[in-house]
N, C-alpha and C positions, 0 to 999 in steps of 0.2 A: 504493500499500499503505500501511496506517495501523497502527501498533503501537508499543509502548514499546521502549526500548533493549533489544536481545538477544531480540527476538521472532522473529527469522528473516527479516526483509525482504531483506537482502542474500543470505542462503542461498537464498531462493526465487528471487531474480533469477539466481543462478548456475545454478540447475536449468533455469530458463527458457532461459538462454543456451546450455547445453549441449544441450537438447533442439532449439534452433534451428540447432544446428551450429557454434556459435561456438567456435573453438579458443583465443583469447586468455584470460588470467587476468582474471576479472572480481572487482573489489573495490569497496567503497563509495566513491562520488565526493563524500564529505563536504566535503572542502576544495576541490575543483574544480567541485563542484555537477553537472556533466555530464560523462559518459563516453560515447563512441560506439563501437560494436563492429560488425564487419562480418562476415557469414557468406556463403560461396558456396554455393548450392544445388545439389543433385544434378542431373545431366543430364536426369534424368527430369521434373524439377519444371518448372513453368511460369515460375517466378521465377528470375532470373539471379543475384540478389544480395538480401539481406536485411540491414537495419539494426536494431540494438537500441540505443535511447537510454535511458541509465540516468541518472536524476536523482535527486538526495538534496536534499531541501528543508529539511533540519534546521537548517541556519544561516540560513535566509531569514525575513525578518520579514513578508514580504506575496507574494502572487501576482505583483504588479507587478514585483518584483525578478526573478522568473523570466522574465518578458516581456522585461525589459531585457537579459538576456544571451542572448536569441534563442530560447527553448523553443519559442515559437509556430511557428517554422519547421519543427519536427518534428511537430506534432500533426497527425493526419489524413493524413499522407503515405503514399503507396503503398508497400508493401513495408517499412514501418517499424513497429516495436513500441516504444512508449515506456513506461517503468516509472518511477514517481515514488515514492521512499520518503519518508515524512511527507507525503503527499499532502494530509492535512488543513490544512497549513500554507498551501497554495496553492489551495485547493478552489474559491475564487471565479473563477479564470481558467481552469478546466479545462473541456474541450468537454462538451456536454450527454451524449453518448454513453460518458463515462468510466465504467469498470468498477472498483469499488473492492474491494480484498481486505484484510480486517481480521485481523491476527495478534494473538494473546494468549498470555503465558505463564501456564500453569496451575501450581498449587502442587505437582502431582506431577511436575514436570519436563517435562510434556508441552506441546505448543502446540495452540491452537484456531485453525483458520482458517475464516473466514466470508466470503462475497462479497455485494456488492450491485450491482445494475445501475441504481441510482437515485442522483441527486445527493443 
């Protein structure tokens, strides 16, 4: 996700976590950079468990810093959804199939959300 402060990146992540069935409180990992949440899926689902990896790259200076703390271990893993706030700061290390969501505050108090499937 890419957007200015207060654009709703963490709020969107909370909604995603809720939709995935995660019961833990989700908040911004600004100071710890990565938080991991686990959800157990319903018995009718083929998945037994699902992991949400929530990354906040706001304090990072480069994608290499994110690699150094082990983020690559989560990219492309089965049953894992990785959400990165401030993804533009680490764009150079993201997988080619990364989906970008752009959030913007509008003058009328509304938010604009756009997505891109291209790097």
